C-alpha positions as CSV (number, residue, x, y, z in Angstrom):
1,M,99.4,102.5,130.6
2,K,102.6,101.0,129.1
3,Y,102.6,97.2,129.2
4,K,105.8,95.3,130.1
5,A,104.5,91.7,129.9
6,V,101.9,89.3,128.5
7,I,100.7,86.2,130.4
8,F,99.0,83.6,128.3
9,D,96.5,81.0,128.8
10,L,97.6,77.8,126.9
11,D,94.8,75.6,125.5
12,G,92.6,77.6,123.1
13,T,95.0,80.6,123.3
14,L,98.5,79.6,122.2
15,I,97.8,76.0,121.0
16,D,94.9,74.3,119.3
17,S,94.8,71.1,121.4
18,L,91.2,70.3,121.0
19,E,91.5,67.1,119.0
20,D,94.1,65.5,121.2
21,L,92.1,66.4,124.3
22,A,88.9,65.0,122.8
23,D,90.6,61.8,121.5
24,S,92.2,61.1,124.8
25,A,89.1,61.7,126.9
26,N,86.9,59.6,124.5
27,E,89.3,56.7,124.6
28,A,89.2,56.8,128.4
29,L,85.3,57.2,128.4
30,A,84.9,54.2,126.1
31,K,87.1,52.1,128.2
32,H,84.6,52.5,131.1
33,G,81.5,52.2,128.8
34,F,80.5,55.8,128.6
35,A,79.5,57.5,125.3
36,C,82.0,59.5,123.4
37,H,81.5,63.2,122.4
38,P,82.3,65.1,119.2
39,A,85.5,67.2,119.5
40,A,83.5,70.5,119.4
41,A,81.8,69.4,122.6
42,Y,85.1,69.6,124.4
43,K,85.3,73.4,123.9
44,K,82.9,73.7,126.7
45,F,84.3,70.8,128.8
46,V,87.9,72.1,129.2
47,G,89.3,75.0,131.2
48,N,88.8,74.2,134.8
49,G,91.3,71.4,135.3
50,V,91.4,67.7,134.1
51,K,89.0,66.4,136.8
52,Q,86.4,68.9,135.9
53,L,86.9,68.0,132.2
54,I,86.1,64.3,133.1
55,K,83.1,65.4,135.2
56,N,81.8,67.4,132.3
57,A,82.1,64.5,130.0
58,V,80.2,61.8,132.0
59,P,76.5,61.9,132.9
60,A,75.5,64.0,135.9
61,G,75.5,62.1,139.1
62,T,78.3,59.7,138.1
63,G,80.2,58.6,141.2
64,E,83.4,60.1,142.4
65,E,85.2,56.8,142.3
66,I,84.2,56.2,138.6
67,V,85.3,59.8,137.8
68,D,88.6,59.2,139.4
69,S,89.1,55.9,137.6
70,I,88.4,57.5,134.2
71,L,90.7,60.4,135.1
72,D,93.5,58.0,135.9
73,D,93.2,56.5,132.5
74,Y,92.8,59.8,130.7
75,R,96.1,61.0,132.2
76,I,98.0,58.0,131.0
77,I,96.4,58.2,127.5
78,Y,96.8,62.0,127.1
79,N,100.4,62.0,128.4
80,N,101.2,59.6,125.4
81,N,99.3,61.6,122.9
82,Y,99.3,65.2,123.7
83,V,101.2,66.4,120.5
84,N,99.6,64.0,117.9
85,K,97.5,66.9,116.4
86,T,98.3,69.8,118.8
87,K,99.7,72.8,117.0
88,P,100.1,76.6,117.5
89,Y,97.3,78.7,116.2
90,G,98.0,80.7,113.1
91,N,100.5,83.6,113.7
92,I,101.2,82.6,117.2
93,P,104.9,81.9,116.5
94,E,105.3,85.2,114.6
95,M,103.5,87.0,117.6
96,L,106.0,85.5,120.1
97,V,109.0,86.6,118.0
98,K,107.7,90.2,117.6
99,L,106.8,90.4,121.4
100,R,110.4,89.3,122.3
101,A,111.9,91.7,119.8
102,A,109.9,94.5,121.5
103,G,111.3,93.5,124.9
104,I,108.0,92.3,126.3
105,K,108.3,89.7,128.9
106,M,106.1,86.6,128.5
107,A,104.7,83.8,130.8
108,V,102.1,81.1,130.6
109,C,99.5,80.3,133.3
110,S,97.2,77.3,132.5
111,N,94.9,75.0,134.4
112,K,96.4,72.1,132.6
113,P,98.6,70.0,134.8
114,H,102.1,71.5,135.2
115,R,104.3,68.8,133.6
116,P,102.3,68.5,130.3
117,T,102.0,72.2,130.2
118,N,105.8,72.6,130.2
119,E,106.4,69.6,127.8
120,I,103.9,70.7,125.2
121,I,105.3,74.2,125.2
122,E,108.8,72.9,124.7
123,K,107.7,70.6,121.9
124,V,105.1,72.8,120.1
125,L,106.4,76.5,120.7
126,G,109.8,76.5,122.4
127,K,110.3,77.4,126.1
128,D,112.9,80.1,125.5
129,Y,110.1,82.7,124.9
130,F,108.7,82.4,128.3
131,E,110.2,83.5,131.7
132,V,107.6,81.7,133.6
133,I,105.5,78.6,132.7
134,F,102.9,77.5,135.3
135,G,100.4,74.7,134.9
136,E,98.3,73.4,137.7
137,R,100.4,72.8,140.8
138,E,99.5,71.2,144.1
139,G,98.9,74.0,146.8
140,V,98.2,76.7,144.2
141,P,94.4,77.4,143.5
142,R,93.3,77.2,139.9
143,K,92.1,80.1,137.8
144,P,90.0,82.2,138.1
145,D,91.9,82.6,141.5
146,P,94.6,85.0,140.7
147,A,97.4,83.4,142.6
148,A,99.3,81.9,139.7
149,L,99.0,85.1,137.6
150,L,100.3,87.2,140.5
151,E,103.1,84.7,141.1
152,A,104.1,85.0,137.5
153,A,104.1,88.8,137.6
154,E,106.3,88.8,140.7
155,H,108.7,86.5,139.0
156,M,109.0,88.9,136.1
157,G,109.4,91.8,138.4
158,I,106.3,93.7,137.1
159,T,103.2,95.0,138.8
160,P,99.9,93.4,137.8
161,A,98.8,96.6,136.0
162,E,101.8,96.3,133.7
163,A,100.5,92.9,132.4
164,I,98.0,91.8,129.8
165,Y,96.5,88.4,130.4
166,L,95.3,86.9,127.1
167,G,92.9,84.0,127.3
168,D,90.0,82.4,125.3
169,S,87.5,81.8,128.1
170,G,85.3,83.7,130.4
171,G,87.2,82.2,133.3
172,D,90.4,83.8,131.9
173,M,88.7,87.2,131.7
174,I,87.7,86.8,135.4
175,S,91.2,85.6,136.3
176,A,92.7,88.7,134.7
177,R,90.3,91.1,136.5
178,N,90.9,89.3,139.8
179,A,94.6,89.8,139.4
180,G,94.3,93.4,138.4
181,M,95.6,92.8,134.9
182,Y,94.3,93.9,131.5
183,A,91.8,91.3,130.3
184,A,92.4,90.4,126.6
185,G,90.2,87.8,124.8
186,A,91.4,85.5,122.1
187,L,88.5,85.1,119.6
188,W,90.2,82.2,117.8
189,G,90.0,79.9,120.8
190,F,87.4,77.5,122.4
191,R,84.7,79.9,123.6
192,E,82.4,82.5,122.0
193,K,82.8,86.3,122.0
194,E,79.6,86.8,124.1
195,E,81.2,84.7,126.9
196,L,84.3,86.8,126.9
197,E,82.5,90.0,126.9
198,E,80.0,89.0,129.7
199,C,83.0,88.1,131.9
200,G,84.7,91.4,131.6
201,S,87.0,91.3,128.5
202,Q,88.6,94.7,127.9
203,V,89.7,94.1,124.3
204,L,89.1,91.3,121.9
205,F,91.5,90.2,119.2
206,S,90.7,88.0,116.1
207,D,94.3,87.5,115.2
208,P,97.4,87.1,117.5
209,L,99.3,89.9,115.7
210,Q,96.7,92.4,116.8
211,L,98.0,91.9,120.3
212,V,101.5,93.2,119.1
213,E,99.9,96.2,117.4
214,F,97.9,96.9,120.5
215,I,101.0,97.0,122.7
216,D,102.9,99.0,120.1
217,R,100.1,101.6,120.1
218,N,99.9,101.8,123.9
219,N,103.6,101.9,124.6
220,S,104.5,104.5,121.9
């Protein structure tokens, strides 16, 4: 199979945003009298949208109204602090340059809210690499539902089978399989190799440039 496009997850795949996510969530939690968590704990909390992030960070059984109040504060705090420490993972900028030079189309599909997804990419990576950038949008189900991935493929004028989806979580692997795309796991991200394999990864990369090499081999 020759691949014409790569669709990326964002947090834990293209960018290391863990400290900004953790700092913002901890500030919101502390404001409401809840315990804070070490940054590493947020590797398991993120990935299914911001409301689920807050639900994961508070004690089980916390009321919905309290969760929503913390979430409101988190959104304000994070929107003012999302590029304090966030940066691309090593070799991500080089990977994007090489994929563009090879004529590979690129897109981003994230469960992070749509506006910060676009703003972070513009400030940290540059939006010119990507034909499509989707964050969580009203009326579009979150991953692992394949709707956003399939919409991105349609925008790029490719079939799902012509796309690789690269992500760092089991949910990303399920998303790729649900969309009929090739499921590639990023081992430098937030989750463990075992989770990626259990959820159906078809290839695992320990360095972003391995993705370029993989496409070169398959397309030659």
